[in-house]
C-alpha positions as CSV (number, residue, x, y, z in Angstrom):
1,M,-121.0,57.8,74.0
2,K,-118.5,59.0,71.8
3,I,-116.5,56.7,69.4
4,L,-112.8,57.3,68.5
5,F,-113.0,55.6,65.4
6,L,-109.7,54.4,63.9
7,T,-109.7,54.4,59.7
8,W,-106.9,53.0,57.8
9,E,-107.6,51.2,54.3
10,N,-110.3,48.7,55.4
11,F,-113.7,48.0,54.4
12,G,-116.7,48.8,56.1
13,T,-115.6,52.0,57.3
14,D,-118.7,54.0,56.1
15,G,-121.1,51.5,56.8
16,M,-120.4,51.3,60.4
17,I,-119.7,55.2,61.0
18,S,-123.0,55.7,59.5
19,A,-124.3,52.9,61.7
20,F,-123.2,54.6,64.9
21,R,-124.5,57.9,64.0
22,Q,-127.8,56.8,63.3
23,L,-127.8,54.6,66.8
24,G,-127.4,58.8,68.5
25,H,-123.6,58.3,68.9
26,E,-120.7,60.6,68.0
27,V,-118.1,59.2,66.4
28,A,-114.6,60.5,65.9
29,P,-112.4,59.4,62.7
30,L,-108.9,58.7,63.6
31,S,-107.0,58.3,60.4
32,T,-104.1,56.1,60.5
33,S,-103.1,52.9,58.3
34,Q,-102.4,49.0,58.6
35,E,-98.8,49.6,58.9
36,E,-99.2,52.5,61.5
37,L,-101.6,50.1,63.5
38,L,-98.8,47.7,63.9
39,G,-96.2,49.8,64.8
40,D,-95.1,51.1,68.2
41,E,-95.8,54.4,67.8
42,I,-99.7,54.1,67.6
43,G,-100.1,54.0,71.1
44,L,-98.3,57.8,71.1
45,K,-100.7,59.0,68.7
46,L,-104.0,57.3,69.8
47,G,-103.3,58.2,73.7
48,S,-102.9,61.8,72.0
49,E,-106.2,61.8,70.4
50,A,-107.9,60.4,73.5
51,A,-106.7,62.8,75.6
52,K,-108.2,65.3,72.9
53,R,-111.6,64.1,72.6
54,S,-112.3,62.1,75.3
55,P,-114.1,58.8,73.9
56,D,-115.9,56.5,75.7
57,I,-114.8,53.5,73.6
58,V,-112.3,52.9,70.7
59,F,-113.7,50.6,67.4
60,G,-112.0,49.6,64.6
61,F,-111.7,46.9,61.9
62,N,-109.4,44.0,62.6
63,Y,-107.1,43.5,65.6
64,F,-104.3,45.3,66.2
65,P,-102.1,44.2,69.7
66,N,-100.6,47.7,70.1
67,V,-104.1,49.3,70.3
68,A,-105.3,46.7,72.6
69,K,-102.1,47.8,75.3
70,K,-102.6,51.3,74.8
71,T,-106.3,51.5,75.5
72,A,-105.9,48.9,78.5
73,D,-103.4,51.3,79.4
74,I,-105.5,54.6,79.2
75,G,-108.7,52.6,80.6
76,L,-110.6,52.5,77.5
77,D,-112.4,49.6,76.0
78,Y,-111.1,48.6,72.4
79,Y,-113.7,47.1,70.2
80,A,-112.1,45.2,67.4
81,W,-114.3,43.7,64.5
82,V,-112.2,41.0,62.6
83,Y,-113.1,40.4,58.7
84,D,-109.6,38.8,58.6
85,N,-109.4,34.9,58.2
86,P,-106.5,34.0,59.6
87,C,-105.5,37.1,61.0
88,V,-102.5,36.6,63.2
89,Q,-103.0,39.2,65.4
90,L,-105.4,37.3,67.4
91,Y,-103.2,35.3,68.8
92,S,-101.1,38.1,70.4
93,H,-101.1,37.8,74.6
94,T,-102.5,41.0,74.6
95,I,-105.8,39.2,73.4
96,L,-106.4,38.5,77.6
97,L,-106.9,42.1,78.4
98,P,-110.2,42.5,79.9
99,T,-110.7,46.1,77.9
100,N,-111.0,44.1,74.8
101,H,-114.0,43.5,72.7
102,V,-112.9,41.6,69.6
103,Y,-115.6,40.0,67.1
104,V,-114.7,37.6,64.7
105,F,-117.5,36.7,61.7
106,D,-116.2,32.9,62.0
107,S,-118.2,30.8,64.4
108,D,-115.5,27.8,64.0
109,T,-112.8,30.6,65.0
110,Y,-114.8,32.3,68.1
111,L,-115.4,28.4,69.7
112,K,-111.7,28.0,69.6
113,F,-110.7,30.4,71.4
114,H,-113.9,30.2,73.8
115,S,-113.0,26.4,74.0
116,Q,-109.5,27.7,75.3
117,G,-111.5,30.0,78.2
118,I,-111.0,33.1,76.1
119,K,-113.7,35.3,77.2
120,T,-113.1,38.7,75.4
121,I,-113.5,37.6,71.8
122,S,-117.6,37.1,70.3
123,Y,-119.1,35.9,67.6
124,L,-120.5,38.5,64.9
125,P,-121.6,37.7,61.1
126,M,-120.0,40.8,58.9
127,A,-123.2,42.9,57.5
128,A,-124.0,45.4,54.4
129,T,-125.0,48.3,53.5
130,P,-128.5,47.4,51.1
131,S,-129.3,49.5,48.0
132,S,-132.3,51.2,48.5
133,D,-132.7,50.4,44.7
134,A,-130.4,48.1,43.7
135,G,-131.7,48.2,40.0
136,C,-130.3,51.1,39.4
137,L,-127.0,49.9,39.8
138,A,-127.5,47.6,36.8
139,T,-125.4,48.7,34.2
140,G,-124.3,47.2,30.3
141,R,-120.8,47.9,30.8
142,Y,-120.6,45.0,34.2
143,K,-123.0,43.0,32.3
144,T,-121.8,39.1,32.5
145,D,-123.3,35.4,33.2
146,V,-120.7,34.8,35.9
147,A,-118.6,37.2,38.1
148,F,-115.9,36.7,40.5
149,V,-114.6,39.1,42.9
150,G,-111.1,38.4,44.5
151,S,-107.4,37.5,44.7
152,L,-106.7,34.0,43.2
153,Y,-103.6,34.0,46.0
154,D,-100.9,34.1,43.4
155,E,-100.5,38.1,43.2
156,K,-98.2,38.0,46.8
157,H,-97.7,35.5,49.3
158,N,-97.8,32.7,48.1
159,F,-95.2,31.2,50.4
160,Y,-96.2,27.5,48.9
161,D,-94.7,28.1,45.8
162,R,-91.9,29.6,46.6
163,M,-91.6,26.9,49.4
164,M,-91.6,24.2,46.6
165,S,-89.0,26.0,44.6
166,R,-86.3,26.0,47.2
167,G,-86.9,21.9,47.4
168,V,-88.7,19.7,49.7
169,S,-88.5,15.7,48.8
170,D,-90.5,13.8,47.1
171,R,-92.4,12.2,50.1
172,T,-93.2,16.1,51.8
173,S,-94.4,16.9,48.4
174,G,-96.8,14.0,48.0
175,Y,-97.9,14.0,51.2
176,L,-98.6,17.8,51.0
177,R,-100.5,16.8,48.2
178,G,-103.1,14.1,49.5
179,I,-103.8,16.9,52.4
180,M,-104.9,19.5,49.9
181,E,-106.9,16.8,47.4
182,S,-108.5,15.5,50.2
183,Q,-109.3,18.8,51.9
184,K,-111.0,20.1,48.5
185,Q,-113.4,17.3,48.7
186,L,-114.7,18.3,52.6
187,Y,-116.5,21.5,53.7
188,G,-117.5,22.6,57.2
189,V,-114.1,21.0,58.6
190,N,-110.7,21.7,58.2
191,L,-108.3,19.1,58.7
192,V,-104.9,20.5,57.7
193,E,-103.5,21.5,60.7
194,S,-104.3,18.0,62.6
195,L,-102.8,16.4,59.6
196,L,-99.1,18.3,59.1
197,T,-96.5,16.1,61.4
198,D,-93.8,17.4,62.9
199,S,-91.0,16.2,60.4
200,V,-93.1,17.5,57.5
201,I,-93.2,20.9,59.6
202,K,-89.6,20.7,59.7
203,E,-89.1,20.2,56.3
204,M,-91.1,22.9,55.4
205,Q,-89.5,25.5,57.7
206,E,-85.9,24.3,56.4
207,S,-87.1,25.4,52.9
208,L,-89.7,28.6,54.4
209,P,-88.8,29.7,57.7
210,L,-91.8,30.9,59.2
211,Q,-92.0,32.2,62.7
212,P,-94.2,33.1,65.3
213,G,-93.8,36.6,66.8
214,A,-92.2,37.2,70.4
215,D,-95.8,38.2,71.4
216,S,-97.6,35.4,69.5
217,A,-99.2,32.2,70.9
218,I,-99.2,30.7,67.4
219,T,-97.6,27.7,66.8
220,T,-95.5,26.8,63.8
221,R,-98.2,24.5,62.7
222,T,-100.5,26.9,62.8
223,L,-99.0,29.1,60.1
224,F,-97.7,26.9,57.9
225,A,-101.5,25.1,57.9
226,E,-103.2,28.6,57.1
227,Y,-100.9,30.5,55.5
228,V,-99.4,27.9,53.1
229,I,-101.7,25.1,52.8
230,N,-105.0,26.3,52.9
231,R,-103.9,29.4,50.7
232,K,-102.4,27.3,48.0
233,I,-106.2,25.0,48.3
234,T,-108.1,28.2,47.9
235,A,-105.6,29.2,44.8
236,E,-106.2,26.3,43.0
237,E,-109.8,25.7,43.7
238,R,-110.6,29.3,42.3
239,R,-108.3,28.7,39.4
240,D,-110.2,25.4,38.9
241,A,-113.6,26.8,39.0
242,L,-112.9,30.0,36.8
243,T,-111.5,27.3,34.6
244,M,-114.4,25.0,34.3
245,L,-116.4,28.1,34.0
246,G,-114.9,29.9,31.5
247,N,-114.7,26.4,28.8
248,R,-118.3,25.9,29.4
249,L,-119.9,29.2,29.8
250,G,-117.5,31.0,28.1
251,N,-118.9,34.4,29.7
252,V,-117.4,35.2,33.0
253,A,-115.7,37.8,34.0
254,L,-112.6,38.2,36.5
255,Y,-111.8,41.1,39.1
256,T,-109.0,40.5,40.5
257,G,-105.2,42.4,42.0
258,D,-103.3,39.9,39.0
259,K,-103.9,41.9,35.5
260,T,-101.7,39.2,33.8
261,V,-103.7,36.0,35.3
262,R,-105.4,34.4,31.9
263,I,-107.9,32.0,31.7
264,P,-109.7,30.8,28.9
265,G,-113.2,31.9,28.6
266,C,-112.7,34.5,31.1
267,V,-112.0,38.3,30.9
268,N,-109.7,39.3,33.5
269,H,-110.9,42.9,34.2
270,G,-108.1,43.5,37.0
271,P,-108.8,45.1,40.6
272,I,-112.0,46.8,41.5
273,D,-113.2,49.8,43.7
274,P,-114.7,47.6,46.2
275,Y,-117.5,50.7,46.8
276,G,-117.5,52.6,43.7
277,E,-117.6,49.8,40.9
278,A,-118.1,46.4,43.0
279,P,-122.1,47.0,43.7
280,A,-122.7,47.2,40.1
281,V,-120.7,44.5,39.2
282,Y,-122.8,42.6,41.7
283,N,-126.5,44.1,40.4
284,S,-125.0,43.5,36.9
285,S,-123.6,39.7,36.8
286,R,-126.4,37.4,36.5
287,I,-124.5,35.0,39.3
288,N,-121.8,36.3,41.3
289,L,-119.4,33.6,42.6
290,N,-117.9,33.1,46.1
291,V,-114.9,30.5,46.9
292,S,-114.0,30.8,50.3
293,L,-110.7,31.0,51.7
294,R,-110.7,27.4,53.2
295,S,-109.3,29.2,56.2
296,I,-112.8,30.1,56.6
297,V,-114.4,27.0,58.0
298,N,-117.9,28.2,58.9
299,G,-118.0,32.0,58.5
300,I,-119.8,34.1,55.5
301,P,-117.4,36.5,54.4
302,L,-118.0,40.2,54.0
303,R,-118.0,39.9,49.5
304,C,-121.2,37.3,50.5
305,F,-122.9,39.9,52.2
306,E,-122.0,43.1,50.0
307,I,-123.1,40.4,47.5
308,M,-126.6,39.9,48.7
309,G,-127.0,43.5,49.8
310,A,-126.5,45.0,46.5
311,G,-129.4,42.5,44.9
312,G,-126.9,40.3,43.3
313,F,-127.7,36.5,43.0
314,L,-124.9,34.7,45.2
315,L,-123.6,31.2,44.2
316,S,-121.1,30.0,47.5
317,S,-119.5,27.4,48.5
318,H,-120.8,26.0,51.5
319,A,-120.6,27.8,54.7
320,G,-122.2,26.5,58.5
321,D,-122.9,29.8,59.4
322,F,-125.2,30.5,56.4
323,A,-127.7,28.3,58.5
324,G,-129.9,30.5,60.7
325,L,-129.2,33.5,58.7
326,F,-130.5,32.6,55.2
327,E,-131.6,29.6,53.3
328,D,-130.3,27.9,51.0
329,G,-132.2,28.3,47.9
330,R,-134.1,31.1,48.6
331,D,-132.0,34.2,49.6
332,Y,-128.7,32.5,48.0
333,V,-127.6,29.0,46.7
334,A,-124.7,26.6,48.0
335,Y,-122.3,24.3,46.2
336,D,-120.8,21.3,47.5
337,G,-117.9,20.6,44.9
338,L,-116.9,22.2,41.7
339,P,-119.0,20.1,39.9
340,D,-122.1,20.8,41.3
341,M,-120.9,24.6,41.4
342,L,-121.3,24.0,37.4
343,D,-124.5,22.8,37.4
344,K,-125.7,25.4,39.6
345,C,-124.7,28.0,37.6
346,E,-126.0,26.3,34.3
347,Y,-129.6,25.8,36.6
348,Y,-130.0,29.3,37.1
349,L,-128.5,30.7,34.1
350,A,-131.5,28.9,32.6
351,H,-133.9,29.8,34.8
352,E,-133.8,33.5,34.7
353,A,-137.3,33.7,37.2
354,E,-136.0,32.1,39.9
355,R,-132.6,33.7,40.1
356,R,-134.2,37.0,40.4
357,E,-136.6,35.9,42.6
358,I,-133.5,34.6,44.9
359,A,-131.7,37.7,44.7
360,E,-134.4,39.9,45.6
361,N,-135.1,37.6,49.1
362,G,-131.3,37.9,49.6
363,L,-131.6,42.0,49.5
364,Q,-134.3,41.9,51.7
365,R,-132.8,39.7,54.1
366,I,-129.9,42.0,54.2
367,R,-132.6,45.0,54.7
368,E,-134.2,43.1,57.6
369,A,-131.5,41.3,60.0
370,H,-127.8,42.1,58.3
371,T,-126.9,46.1,57.9
372,Y,-124.4,47.4,60.2
373,V,-127.1,49.5,62.0
374,H,-128.0,45.4,63.2
375,R,-124.3,44.6,64.1
376,A,-123.8,47.9,65.8
377,E,-126.6,47.5,67.9
378,E,-125.3,44.0,68.8
379,M,-121.9,45.3,69.7
380,L,-123.6,47.3,72.3
381,G,-125.9,44.1,73.5
382,K,-129.0,44.7,72.0
383,A,-129.8,42.0,69.4
384,D,-129.5,38.2,69.7
385,Q,-126.6,36.1,69.7
386,F,-127.5,34.4,66.6
387,G,-127.5,31.2,68.2
388,I,-124.0,30.8,69.6
389,S,-123.9,31.1,73.3
390,Q,-121.4,33.5,74.8
391,S,-121.6,32.5,78.5
């Protein structure tokens, strides 16, 4: 099979190209950009390349409606593996095109679409390229007790603070604060969208005029829940977690896009190369912390797979999709609330042999069942369905 592979500044490209080739498929990379993929001209480029290369399918990470339109027009199947959540493009009416084969990593997202009769979206967990010799990745440059790699959601698109600075009533401000504090206590369910009343949405929209796109079936309520409230909850949780760890442990490494962030007890190293440096960070850090974006209800973020794939010890916020894929306390460790996170950090820093064993188990589990080859086989219908019915 010949695969026209859309490449842009995304994660997973090398792993997936290698996987397809290991399975005997021919891969023809097509270099593009996220901006181009979102624009109208991608149809012309895709049509031209398809005519020259005669692929059997088109594959790319995340979902782009204009790619879906063009592949449908020229009779090609479009395989899209979405690692962003939320991904507003999924709400495009093009998602219904029968040539689509769209995979999402959060079972909750899959079930939401499936319950509406949408059959073009399937559930597929993320993956990693496991290190063949994880120990060689460790380096003194990156050694630390606890590391966090990720956005603090104050670098850009801080819609909540922008909205509040333009003014909402004290009543609405208090109501939103109540929603956020309540959601912080809950894992495996997200109540934000259901708690946003019409009057609250109307007032928020007056300060922050978010609107669905013309081709989108997404609601204004979903936009505000996912891109405003859930992001703010996540920003606060991540800062609170790092503040607690910095105050108690004082040996915490932060790798994030905003170099100006200062948190006591944390050393901010700024952004990091996800493939040139991140694996060494994961392997060298005694504990790697994952605080999932609150829009992700059950899914395991890509970074969790990459941490385990580098032989790193993973301490993660609760996610329902871990069940059946990994074993808590054996392959990774889950926490339930920030006090529990702090307690478990202290425990595993004091129990080195147990920590090392869990990290090794996690790496072995990635090798056994969660590589890009495993996922490529699943896309081609050869692997199990991970316990979720696709019927």
